[in-house]
N, C-alpha and C positions, 0 to 999 in steps of 0.2 A: 323504714326508719320508725322506731318506737316513739310515741308521743310521751312527753313528760306530763306530770299531773295537771299543770296549768293548762297545757294545750288540750289535754283530754277533757278537762272540765269545760273549757270553752266550746269544744266540739259537741259535747253532750247538750250544753245549753242551746246551741244553734239548732240541733236536732229537735229538742223539746219545743223551741219556739216555732219551728216550721210545722211540727205536728199539731201544736195548739192552734196555729193560724188556719191550717187546712181543715181541722175539725170545726172551728168556728165558721168557716165558709160553708161547710156542709150543713151545719145547723141552721145558718141564716138562709141558705138556699131552700132548705126544707120548709122553713117558716114561711118564706115568700110563696112557695108552691101551694102550701095549705091555704094561704090567704087568697090566692088566685082561684082555687076551687070554690071558695065561699063567695067570691065576687065575680060575676060573669063579665063585668066590664073589662077586667084585666086578663081574661083567659087568652091563651095563645101567645103571650109575651115571653120571649126568650130571656133567659137570665145569663148575663155576661159576668163570668167570675172575675175578670180583670176590673170591671167597674165595682164589683162588690168589695174589692180590697180597699177602696177609698171611702167606703160607707162608714159613717160614724157609729152606727149601730153594730156593725161588724167589729169595730175596734173595741166597743164595750164588751161584746161577747168574748172577744179574744182575751181581754184583760181579766175577765171573770174566770175563764177557763185556766189561764196561767196561774191565777191566785189559788184556785182550787187544787191544781196539780202541785203547787209549791207547799200548800198547807198539808196535803196528804203525804208528801215526801218528808216533811218535817215531823209529822206524827209518827210515821213508820221509823224514822231515824231515832226518835226519842224512845220508842218501844224497844228497838234493837239495843240501844245503849243500856236499857234496863234488863236485858237478858231475854226479851221476847224473840220468837222466831227460831230459837234453838232449844234443844233438850239438854238441860244442864244438871250435873250432879252438884249438890250443895252439902255443906257440913251442918251439923246440929246447931252450931253457933249462928249460922246464917238463916236458919229456918224461920224463926219467929218474925224477923224483920221482913223476909221475903213474902210470907203469907199475909201479914197485916198491912203491908204497904202496896199490895197489888190487888186489883179488883177481882180477878179470877185466876185461881191457881189449881193446877192438876199435879198432885204429888204422888209419886210412885215410891212406896216403901219397899225396898228390895234387899236381896241377899246375893252377893256376887257369885255364889256357887250354884244358885238355883236356875235351872234351864228355863223354867216358866217366866222367871223375872227377865231373862234375856229376850223372850218372846215379846213381853210387854214393852221392853225398851225399843224394839224395832218399830212398833206401832206408835209409841209416844213420839219418837223422833220425827216420824212422817207427819203427824198431826201438828207438831210444834212449828214445822215449816209452813203449814197451810193456814194456821190460825194465829195471827199476830196478837189478837186481843187478850188471849190467855197466856199465862206463864206455865210452861211444862218443866217440872223439876223431878229429880230423884234423890232419895235420902236412904243411906245404908241403915237398915234397921238395927243390926248388931252394934253399929258405931254411934247410934243415937238412942240410947236407952231411955232418956228422960221423956222425949216426945212419943216414942214408941209405946211406952207404958201409959202415958197420959191420954193418948188417943186410942188406947185399947187395941193396938195392932197385935194380933195373935196368929194370923195366917198370912203367908206370903205366896204370891205377890198381892199387895194391897194398894189400891189407888184411891186416895182420899181427895175429894173435890171441895175447894174453898171458895166462898164468895164473901168479900168484905171481911176476911179474916176468920170466918166461921165455917165450920164443916157443914156442908149441906147434903152430901151423899158420899157413898164409898162403894168400890167394887172389890170384893174379896175373892181371890182365886179367879176361876174362869166361869163360875156358875151363871153370871149375868151376861156372859159372852158366848153362850151356846154350849158351855161345858166341854169344849174341845180345844186342843192346842193350836189348830190351824184356823182359828177364827180370823175374820177379816178386819182390816183397819176400820172399815165402815161400821162394823158392829160396835167397836169402842167409841167411834165418833157419834153414833146414835145415842149411846148411853150418856155421853157428855153433853150432847145437845138437849136431851130430855131433862137433864138436871139444870139446864140454864147456863151452863158454863161456856158453851160455844154458840155463835150466832148472835152477835150484837150485844154482848155482855156489857152492862153499865154498872157503875158503882151504886150499890143499894144500901138500905139501912141495915144495921147489924141486927142479928136475931134478938128477940125479946129475952129478958132475963139475964142480960150480960153482966152488968156490974153496977157500980155506984152512979148516981145521977150526975155527979160532977165530972165523970170521965168523958173524954172525947171519943169519937168513933174508933180511932186507932187503939186507944187504951182499952176500950170495951172488947175489941177484937182480940187483943193480946191476952186479956184476962180470960176470955172464953177458951182460948187454946190451952192456957196454963191449967185450967180446971178440967180440961179434957171433955168439953162439950161437943159431942159428936152424935151422929145419927147411926145407930147400930141396927143391923137387920138380922134376919134369921140365918144368913150365911155365915155370921161370925161363929167361930169354933174355938174351943179351948185347945190350943195347939202351941207347940214350942217351935214355930216356924217350920213345921213339917210340910212337905209338898203333898 
């Protein structure tokens, strides 16, 4: 018989409670064992798990673990509501708000008919599921002429990395990924990690030279994008989206 949502939620809560309790027992037993090794007077004492269940210290550890689990679940749920955990196509009208209100963004400027863009899509989707902290998006270059021009996108595929609304790096074509179509997801992952996008990304200060002193961080980030402040490398070419 299928469980309704209320029954399923109750069952999951019961499972989570039991898992947290047993984890707390293991942690407390480990702590007691370590204390035994440091104090010879207590060596040889067996630990009764049933007695541990009534220990006030275990109750505290259990409450702390449940609170940590609940906090992490809430954090992940909030990120998912904001589009994290999935690889999403957005419109030009959504681009500015997405980039300026998200700590770390990986944006793929693509063309629907380019095979290499489809290759990038596959790796981006995989990394989006793995890294909740960053937002992975794609933007059709032909359908987004304003930001394509402002950001100097001339060769596709182009992956632009943003932190705090400011472009910090870009990958143009496959030159930085080994120059071959069968590059691994790990190669793209390494590039994003080196740029500080993956692996514990936190909100940082906007790049210097953004805008007026009276502007807030989000306004400075938005102004930077409108002016097309990007980091261009030697891989940029004068091309009309030729592969």
